[in-house]
C-alpha positions in Angstrom: -29.6 16.5 49.5 -27.3 19.6 49.8 -24.7 20.0 47.2 -21.9 20.1 49.8 -22.9 16.9 51.5 -20.3 14.3 52.3 -21.9 11.7 49.9 -21.8 14.2 47.0 -18.1 14.9 48.0 -17.5 11.1 47.7 -19.1 11.0 44.3 -17.0 13.9 43.1 -13.9 12.2 44.3 -14.8 8.9 42.6 -15.4 10.7 39.3 -12.1 12.5 39.7 -10.5 9.2 40.4 -11.6 7.9 37.0 -10.6 11.0 35.1 -7.1 11.2 36.7 -6.5 7.5 36.1 -7.2 7.4 32.4 -5.4 10.7 31.8 -2.3 9.7 33.7 -2.2 6.3 32.1 -2.6 7.6 28.5 -0.1 10.5 28.9 2.5 8.3 30.4 2.0 5.7 27.8 2.6 8.3 25.1 5.7 9.6 26.9 7.2 6.1 27.1 6.4 5.3 23.5 8.0 8.7 22.5 11.3 7.6 24.2 11.5 4.2 22.6 9.7 4.4 19.2 7.4 1.9 20.7 5.0 -0.5 18.9 1.7 -1.9 19.8 3.4 -4.7 21.8 4.6 -2.1 24.2 1.1 -0.7 24.6 -0.2 -4.0 25.8 2.7 -4.4 28.2 2.3 -0.9 29.6 -1.4 -1.2 30.1 -0.8 -4.6 31.8 1.8 -3.1 34.1 -0.5 -0.3 35.1 -3.4 -2.6 35.8 -1.2 -5.0 37.8 0.3 -2.1 39.9 -3.2 -0.7 40.5 -4.4 -4.1 41.7 -1.4 -4.4 44.0 -2.0 -0.9 45.4 -5.6 -1.7 46.1 -4.7 -5.0 47.8 -2.1 -3.3 49.9 -4.5 -0.4 51.0 -7.2 -2.9 51.8 -5.1 -4.5 54.5 -4.8 -1.3 56.6 -7.7 -0.7 59.0 -7.0 3.1 59.3 -8.1 3.4 55.6 -11.6 2.5 56.7 -11.3 4.4 60.0 -10.0 7.7 58.5 -11.2 7.6 54.9 -11.3 11.3 54.3 -7.8 12.0 55.5 -6.4 8.9 53.7 -8.1 9.9 50.4 -7.0 13.5 50.6 -3.3 12.5 51.2 -3.4 9.8 48.5 -4.8 12.3 46.0 -2.0 14.7 46.9 0.7 12.1 46.4 -0.8 10.7 43.2 -1.3 14.2 41.6 2.3 15.2 42.5 3.7 11.8 41.3 2.2 12.2 37.9 4.3 15.2 36.7 7.3 13.6 38.4 6.8 10.5 36.3 6.6 12.6 33.1 10.0 14.2 34.0 11.5 10.8 34.8 10.2 9.3 31.6 12.1 11.9 29.6 15.2 11.3 31.7 15.0 7.5 31.7 17.6 7.0 29.0 20.2 9.1 30.6 19.5 7.4 34.0 19.7 4.0 32.3 22.9 4.9 30.5 21.4 4.6 27.0 22.2 7.1 24.2 19.3 9.4 23.3 18.8 8.0 19.8 19.4 4.3 20.6 16.6 1.8 20.4 15.9 -0.4 23.4 15.0 -4.1 23.8 11.6 -5.2 25.0 13.1 -6.2 28.3 14.6 -2.7 28.8 11.4 -1.0 27.9 9.4 -3.3 30.3 11.8 -2.6 33.1 11.8 1.1 32.6 8.0 1.3 32.2 7.5 -0.7 35.4 9.8 1.6 37.3 8.0 4.7 36.0 4.4 3.4 36.4 4.4 1.4 39.6 4.2 4.3 42.0 1.4 6.4 40.4 -0.5 3.2 39.5 -0.3 1.8 43.1 -1.4 5.2 44.5 -4.3 5.2 42.1 -5.3 1.7 43.2 -5.1 2.7 46.8 -7.3 5.7 46.1 -10.0 3.4 44.9 -10.0 1.6 48.2 -10.1 4.9 50.1 -13.0 6.1 47.9 -14.9 2.9 48.6 -14.4 3.6 52.3 -15.8 7.1 51.8 -19.0 5.6 50.3 -19.2 3.1 53.1 -18.9 5.9 55.7 -21.4 8.3 54.1 -23.9 6.0 52.4 -27.0 4.5 54.0 -26.0 1.1 52.3 -22.4 0.3 53.1 -22.7 -3.0 51.3 -23.0 -1.3 47.9 -20.0 1.0 48.5 -17.6 -0.8 46.1 -20.2 -0.9 43.3 -21.0 2.8 43.7 -17.3 3.7 43.7 -16.8 1.6 40.6 -19.8 3.2 38.8 -18.7 6.8 39.5 -15.0 5.9 38.8 -16.1 4.4 35.4 -18.1 7.5 34.5 -15.0 9.6 35.2 -12.9 7.2 33.1 -15.3 7.6 30.1 -15.2 11.4 30.4 -11.4 11.4 30.9 -11.0 9.2 27.8 -12.7 11.7 25.6 -10.9 14.6 27.3 -7.4 13.1 26.8 -8.0 11.9 23.2 -9.6 15.1 21.8 -8.3 17.9 24.1 -5.2 17.1 26.1 -3.0 15.2 23.7 -3.7 17.4 20.6 -3.7 20.8 22.4 -1.7 20.7 25.7 1.8 19.6 26.7 2.3 16.8 29.1 3.1 19.1 32.0 0.1 21.2 31.2 -2.0 18.0 31.5 -0.3 17.4 34.8 -1.3 20.9 36.0 -4.9 20.2 35.0 -4.9 17.0 37.0 -3.6 18.9 40.0 -6.4 21.4 39.6 -9.0 18.6 39.3 -7.6 16.7 42.3 -7.4 19.9 44.3 -11.0 20.9 43.5 -12.4 17.5 44.4 -10.3 17.4 47.6 -11.5 20.8 48.6 -15.1 19.7 47.9 -14.7 16.7 50.2 -12.9 18.7 52.8 -15.6 21.4 52.8 -18.4 18.9 53.0 -16.9 17.0 55.9 -16.9 18.8 59.2 -14.7 16.1 60.8 -12.0 16.7 58.2 -12.1 20.5 58.8 -11.7 19.9 62.5 -8.9 17.5 62.1 -6.8 20.0 60.2 -6.8 18.1 56.8 -6.7 21.4 55.0 -3.2 20.8 53.8 -3.8 18.4 50.9 -6.5 20.4 48.9 -4.7 23.7 49.3 -1.3 22.1 48.6 -2.8 20.6 45.3 -4.2 24.0 44.2 -0.9 25.7 45.0 1.1 23.0 43.2 -1.2 23.4 40.2 -0.6 27.1 40.1 3.2 26.6 40.3 3.1 23.9 37.6 1.1 26.2 35.3 3.7 28.9 35.8 6.7 26.5 35.4 5.3 24.1 32.8 7.4 25.8 30.0 10.6 25.6 32.1 9.9 21.9 32.9 9.4 21.2 29.3 12.7 22.7 28.3 14.7 21.1 31.1 13.1 17.7 30.6 13.7 17.8 26.8 17.4 18.8 27.4 17.8 15.7 29.6 15.9 13.6 27.1 18.3 14.5 24.2 21.3 14.5 26.5 22.6 17.9 25.6 22.0 17.8 21.9 20.8 21.1 20.4 17.0 20.7 20.3 15.4 23.1 17.9 11.8 21.9 18.2 9.7 19.3 20.0 6.0 18.9 19.3 3.4 16.3 20.2 1.0 15.6 17.3 -2.0 13.3 17.6 0.2 10.6 16.2 3.7 10.9 17.7 6.3 13.2 19.1 8.3 15.2 16.5 11.7 16.6 17.4 14.3 18.4 15.3 17.9 18.2 16.4 20.8 20.2 15.0 24.3 18.9 14.8 27.1 20.6 12.9 24.7 22.3 10.5 22.7 19.1 9.8 19.1 18.8 11.0 17.6 15.4 11.9 13.9 15.0 12.4 12.9 12.3 14.9 9.5 10.7 15.2 9.0 9.1 18.7 12.8 8.9 19.1 13.5 7.3 15.7 15.4 9.3 13.0 13.2 9.9 10.1 14.8 12.6 7.9 18.2 14.4 7.7 18.5 17.7 5.9 19.9 19.7 4.1 22.2 16.8 3.2 19.7 13.9 3.0 20.6 10.3 2.5 21.4 10.9 -1.2 22.3 7.2 -1.9 19.0 5.9 -0.7 16.9 8.7 -2.3 18.6 8.3 -5.7 18.4 4.5 -5.6 14.7 4.5 -4.7 13.7 7.1 -7.2 15.9 6.8 -10.3 15.9 3.1 -11.0 12.0 2.7 -10.9 11.5 5.9 -12.9 14.1 4.9 -15.5 12.4 1.5 -15.7 9.2 3.1 -16.9 9.1 4.3 -20.5 7.7 7.7 -19.7 6.7 8.3 -16.0 4.0 11.0 -15.7 2.2 10.3 -12.4 3.8 9.2 -9.2 2.4 8.2 -5.8 4.8 8.7 -3.0 3.9 7.1 0.4 5.9 8.9 2.9 9.6 10.0 2.9 9.2 12.8 0.4 10.8 15.4 2.5 13.9 13.2 2.8 15.1 14.0 -0.7 12.7 11.8 -2.7 10.6 14.7 -4.0 13.7 16.6 -5.2 14.9 13.6 -7.2 11.4 12.8 -8.7 10.9 16.4 -10.0 14.2 16.2 -12.0 12.2 14.2 -14.6 10.7 16.5 -17.2 7.9 14.1 -18.0 6.5 14.2 -14.4 3.1 15.9 -14.4 1.8 15.0 -11.0 3.1 13.7 -7.7 0.6 12.7 -5.0 2.6 12.8 -1.8 1.1 11.2 1.3 2.2 12.2 4.8 -0.1 11.2 7.7 1.2 13.8 10.2 1.1 17.5 9.2 3.5 18.3 12.0 6.3 16.5 10.1 6.1 18.9 7.2 5.5 21.9 9.4 8.7 21.1 11.2 10.6 20.5 8.0 9.4 23.8 6.4 10.6 25.6 9.5 14.2 24.3 9.1 14.6 22.9 5.6 17.0 24.0 2.9 15.8 26.0 -0.1 15.9 22.9 -2.4 13.5 21.0 -0.1 11.2 24.0 0.2 11.1 24.4 -3.5 10.2 20.8 -4.0 7.4 21.0 -1.5 6.0 24.1 -3.2 6.3 22.7 -6.7 2.8 23.0 -8.4 3.1 19.4 -9.6 3.2 18.2 -6.0 -0.1 17.5 -4.2 0.3 16.9 -0.5 -2.3 14.7 1.2 -2.4 14.6 5.0 -4.1 11.2 5.0 -3.5 7.6 6.0 -1.9 5.8 3.0 -4.2 2.8 3.4 -7.3 4.9 3.4 -6.1 7.0 0.4 -5.3 3.9 -1.6 -8.6 2.2 -0.7 -10.7 5.0 -2.1 -8.3 6.2 -4.9 -9.6 6.3 -8.5 -6.4 7.5 -10.1 -3.8 5.3 -11.7 0.0 5.8 -11.4 3.0 5.0 -13.5 5.3 4.7 -10.4 4.4 4.1 -6.7 7.2 4.6 -4.2 6.9 3.3 -0.6 9.2 5.8 1.2 8.6 4.5 4.8 11.2 2.2 6.4 10.5 -1.5 7.1 7.8 -1.8 9.8 8.5 -1.5 13.5 4.8 -1.3 14.5 1.4 -2.5 13.2 0.7 0.9 11.6 3.8 0.6 9.4 3.3 -3.1 8.8 0.1 -2.1 6.9 2.3 -0.7 4.1 4.2 -4.0 3.6 1.4 -6.6 3.7 0.2 -8.7 0.8 -3.2 -7.1 1.1 -1.8 -3.6 0.6 0.5 -4.7 -2.2 -2.5 -6.1 -4.1 -4.3 -2.8 -3.7 -1.2 -1.0 -5.1 -1.1 -3.4 -8.0 -4.7 -2.4 -8.9 -3.6 1.3 -9.1 -0.8 0.7 -11.6 -1.0 2.0 -15.2 0.3 -0.2 -18.0 4.1 -0.6 -17.4 3.6 0.7 -13.9 6.2 0.0 -11.2 6.1 -0.3 -7.4 9.3 0.1 -5.4 10.7 0.2 -1.9 14.0 0.0 -0.1 15.1 -2.5 2.6 18.3 -3.1 4.5 20.7 -5.4 2.7 24.3 -6.6 2.7 27.1 -7.4 0.3 28.9 -9.7 2.6 26.7 -11.6 5.1 23.0 -12.2 5.8 22.3 -13.2 9.4 19.3 -15.5 10.2 16.9 -12.6 11.0 17.9 -10.4 8.0 17.7 -13.4 5.7 14.1 -14.2 6.9 13.1 -10.5 6.6 14.4 -10.3 3.0 12.8 -13.6 2.0 9.5 -12.5 3.6 9.5 -9.2 1.7 10.3 -11.0 -1.5 7.6 -13.6 -1.0 5.1 -10.8 -0.2 5.9 -9.0 -3.5 5.7 -12.3 -5.4 2.2 -13.0 -3.9 0.9 -9.6 -5.2 2.7 -8.9 -8.5 3.5 -10.8 -11.7 7.1 -9.6 -12.0 9.5 -8.9 -9.1 13.1 -7.7 -9.2 15.6 -7.2 -6.3 18.7 -5.1 -6.9 21.0 -6.1 -4.0 23.4 -4.0 -2.1 23.9 -2.4 1.3 20.3 -1.4 0.7 18.2 -3.7 -1.4 15.9 -2.2 -3.9 12.6 -4.1 -4.5 10.7 -3.4 -7.6 7.5 -5.1 -8.8 5.1 -4.7 -11.7 2.1 -6.3 -13.3 3.0 -6.2 -17.0 6.5 -4.6 -17.2 9.1 -7.3 -17.6 11.5 -6.2 -14.9 13.8 -9.2 -15.3 14.8 -8.0 -18.7 16.2 -4.7 -17.4 19.9 -4.1 -17.8 22.5 -1.6 -16.7 23.1 -0.6 -20.4 19.4 0.1 -21.1 18.9 2.1 -17.9 22.1 4.1 -18.6 20.9 5.0 -22.1 17.6 6.2 -20.6 19.4 8.2 -18.0 21.4 10.0 -20.6 18.4 10.5 -23.0 16.2 12.1 -20.3 18.9 14.6 -19.3 18.7 13.7 -15.6 22.0 14.2 -13.7 22.0 12.4 -10.3 25.0 12.8 -8.0 25.6 9.0 -7.5 23.6 7.1 -10.1 25.8 6.9 -13.2 26.4 4.4 -15.9 29.3 2.9 -14.0 27.2 2.7 -10.8 24.4 1.0 -12.7 26.9 -1.6 -14.0 28.0 -2.2 -10.4 24.4 -2.6 -9.2 23.7 -5.2 -11.9 27.0 -7.0 -11.5 26.2 -10.7 -12.2 28.4 -12.0 -9.4 26.6 -9.9 -6.9 23.2 -11.1 -8.2 24.2 -14.7 -8.1 25.6 -14.3 -4.5 22.3 -12.7 -3.4 20.1 -15.4 -4.9 22.3 -18.1 -3.4 21.6 -16.6 0.1 18.0 -15.5 -0.4 15.8 -18.3 -1.5 12.1 -18.4 -2.5 9.5 -19.7 -0.2 9.7 -17.1 2.5 6.7 -16.3 4.7 4.2 -13.9 3.2 3.6 -10.9 5.4 -0.1 -10.3 5.9 -2.2 -7.8 7.8 -3.4 -10.3 10.4 -0.1 -12.3 10.3 2.6 -9.6 10.6 5.6 -11.9 10.2 7.8 -9.1 8.9 7.1 -7.0 12.0 7.8 -9.9 14.3 11.2 -10.5 12.6 12.1 -6.8 12.8 11.4 -6.9 16.5 13.4 -10.1 17.0 16.3 -8.6 15.0 16.4 -5.4 17.0 16.1 -7.2 20.3 18.8 -9.7 19.3 21.1 -6.9 18.2 21.1 -5.0 21.5 20.8 -8.2 23.7 22.5 -11.1 22.0 21.7 -13.3 25.0 18.0 -13.2 24.1 18.5 -14.7 20.6 17.9 -18.4 21.6 14.7 -17.4 23.5 13.5 -15.2 20.7 14.0 -18.0 18.2 11.9 -20.4 20.3 9.2 -17.8 20.7 9.2 -17.2 16.9 8.5 -20.9 16.3 5.5 -21.0 18.7 2.1 -21.6 17.2 -1.3 -21.1 18.9 -2.2 -24.8 18.3 1.0 -25.9 20.1 -0.1 -24.0 23.2 -3.6 -25.4 23.3 -2.7 -28.7 25.2 -1.1 -26.7 28.0 -4.1 -24.4 28.3 -6.4 -27.4 28.5 -4.2 -29.2 31.0 -4.1 -26.1 33.2 -7.9 -25.7 33.1 -8.3 -29.4 34.0 -6.0 -29.0 37.0 -8.0 -26.1 38.3 -11.2 -27.8 37.7 -10.0 -30.8 39.7 -8.8 -28.6 42.5 -12.1 -26.7 42.6 -13.9 -30.0 43.3 -12.0 -30.4 46.5 -11.4 -26.8 47.4 -14.3 -24.6 46.2 -12.4 -21.4 47.2 -10.0 -22.2 44.3 -12.8 -21.8 41.7 -13.7 -18.2 42.2 -10.2 -16.7 41.9 -9.6 -18.9 38.9 -12.8 -17.7 37.2 -12.1 -14.0 38.0 -8.4 -14.4 36.8 -9.3 -16.1 33.5 -12.1 -13.7 32.8 -9.8 -10.7 33.3 -7.1 -12.3 31.2 -9.6 -13.2 28.4 -11.1 -9.7 28.5 -7.6 -8.1 28.3 -6.5 -10.2 25.4 -9.8 -9.5 23.5 -9.5 -5.8 24.3 -5.9 -5.7 22.9 -6.9 -7.7 19.8 -9.7 -5.2 19.1 -7.2 -2.3 19.6 -4.9 -4.0 17.1 -7.6 -4.5 14.5 -8.6 -0.9 14.9 -5.0 0.0 14.2 -4.9 -2.2 11.1 -8.0 -0.6 9.6 -7.7 3.0 10.9 -4.0 3.5 11.5 -4.3 6.0 14.3 -4.8 4.0 17.5 -2.4 6.1 19.5 -4.5 9.2 18.8 -7.6 7.5 20.2 -6.3 5.1 22.8 -8.0 7.0 25.7 -11.3 6.8 23.9 -10.9 3.1 23.2 -10.1 2.3 26.8 -13.1 4.5 27.9 -15.5 2.6 25.7 -14.3 -0.7 27.1 -14.8 0.7 30.6 -18.3 1.8 29.7 -19.1 -1.8 28.8 -17.7 -2.9 32.2 -20.0 -0.3 33.9 -23.1 -1.4 32.0 -22.5 -5.1 32.7 -21.7 -4.6 36.4 -24.8 -2.4 36.9 -27.0 -5.0 35.3 -25.8 -7.8 37.5 -25.3 -5.9 40.7 -28.8 -6.3 41.9 -29.1 -8.9 44.7 -30.5 -12.2 43.6 -30.5 -15.8 44.7 -27.5 -18.0 44.0 -29.1 -19.8 41.1 -29.6 -16.5 39.2 -25.9 -15.6 39.9 -24.9 -19.0 38.4 -27.0 -18.5 35.3 -25.5 -15.0 34.8 -22.0 -16.4 35.2 -22.7 -19.2 32.6 -24.3 -16.6 30.3 -21.2 -14.4 30.6 -18.8 -17.3 29.9 -21.0 -18.5 26.9 -21.0 -14.9 25.6 -17.2 -14.8 25.7 -17.0 -18.1 23.7 -19.4 -16.8 21.1 -17.6 -13.4 20.9 -14.2 -15.1 20.4 -15.7 -17.5 17.8 -17.4 -14.6 16.0 -14.2 -12.5 15.9 -12.3 -15.5 14.5 -14.8 -15.9 11.7 -15.0 -12.2 11.0 -11.3 -11.6 10.9 -10.7 -14.7 8.7 -12.9 -13.2 5.9 -10.9 -12.4 2.8 -10.3 -8.7 2.3 -11.6 -7.8 5.8 -8.8 -5.4 6.7 -8.9 -3.6 3.3 -12.6 -3.3 2.8 -13.4 -1.2 5.9 -13.0 2.5 5.9 -11.7 4.5 8.9 -15.3 5.4 9.9 -16.3 1.8 9.6 -13.5 1.0 12.1 -15.2 3.1 14.7 -18.6 1.7 13.9 -17.4 -1.9 14.2 -14.7 -1.8 16.9 -16.3 0.5 19.5 -19.5 -1.7 19.9 -17.3 -4.8 20.1 -15.1 -3.2 22.8 -18.3 -2.2 24.8 -19.6 -5.8 24.4 -16.3 -7.2 25.6 -16.4 -5.0 28.7 -20.1 -5.8 29.3 -19.4 -9.6 29.3 -16.4 -9.2 31.6 
């Protein structure tokens, strides 16, 4: 068969279809998350919106006869529209807050994120779904076996998806900007369209030369103007604020904004550090009270936040010999070094400081050192990756790293006047989680609550007078922490009021039961949308067991209807299979995040592996067979899903499961399970 045959052109277009779909989906997902500081819940919702819009686009395209009558022209024009819509969606994603009337640095509710994501994704996803129907029509027109056209299209599309998943995870996201990725898709779409146009004489005669050449021309223009589009879109994103730097790392978007001499570093739209005048009160509270509590602190483990003033305060103690500072993303410190004040640069360059660009969970899991003080410098969790630093399992790992008289400490939002229901539950959960991992726990309340925990050091016996004596004896001179301030922090009236509002018996936060994360999401959503509070409270009280009767009742109704109307059974089976596969896929994504902590970096690869399983399963069962064989395969697939679900429940319920696995073990476990899930689907 000649290389430029129509059938080979159809194959090239189907592979391109897979590449473009996974690249567009992943890049737009990252852009939406970067605007809203999104968590893993948003990932599931965004993927669901994309799949639903693709299905609707395919359904709509299938209703038009001209798609089957003029497949080449339709595919070429759809490819042109999709490839041009993708960079437009990137631009709109960065402008969405100004269009929606939201401040650049304001968080959004789940409802707002879903609405904006649907508006951004629906057009490119529908066009991509319609492309699949047009590609199927190409195979039907050029293949000797029109009946297998859909299967062939699906197979080549999945091959492209697998290749695109590796491409976007390891090349595009780490190395290129979003608009450069858009230019690459324009080139790929243009090349495939030109191949199809060149291989199809009817297309050349009909004058369908415009789409392929328009794509190639647009790609050249986008390459030339990618830098301009980056600057303009970032200006709109930050609504006129002075943007000094914006970089996409494998983990997040890092932006630095200057305002009246102050620099603020944002990670996926959330403020992380301010310098040169950092949050001195928080830094001094988190550092000095734990270090003063220890008789002679020498070794400190700092989990994030060091560049926000914590390192500077730690190094004021003459007894400090070593500080292990963990920061997952090197781009954070690269950006800070570029704009930081001399004091911060001096702290980062201090020979006592050892910077580790590693995941904190992975570092602690394999750590053989012991520490006098461990400080958790990250804020309370707003996603699963951060929740891993506030779970009972992780706290117990930290407890094992403490030296005699060692202390673990972190900060959390507090109040000196009123605790609302959500903040009360958050505080009680954090307290219960510390109590489940440590022998001694002390909370020093205020506008920011300081949580301290220890194995052997009697924290409850600490007093303002004793800490004040140690502060004077060690020659440390903080700006805010003084003897008078310590007496205010330990004021008995304030402590009694706190314990009258915050009681014991809170819900322990765990890796696989992220109660603290759920309450954080509820609190943020309730803050920006008070009308959602009653619904969120009802959702928060839901249990899986309470939903089981409704699921069984729904299944019984469909089973009854299927007996009278057999046409009901097939859509029901397909829908429930797709739903189950989607839920299992997301569950495996989340487990990967819990163990590895870098799901966003590899999301394209994870989706591609699932798609590879779909391809293998569909190829195995695509051969024509008698109805009884089809029924047996269907039963085998359903039984396989039941066994897989049961096995995952048993596996994930094993004590220490999430802390025992290394990052490499996460790949070895989750990737085969994702492929198996796709295979069964």
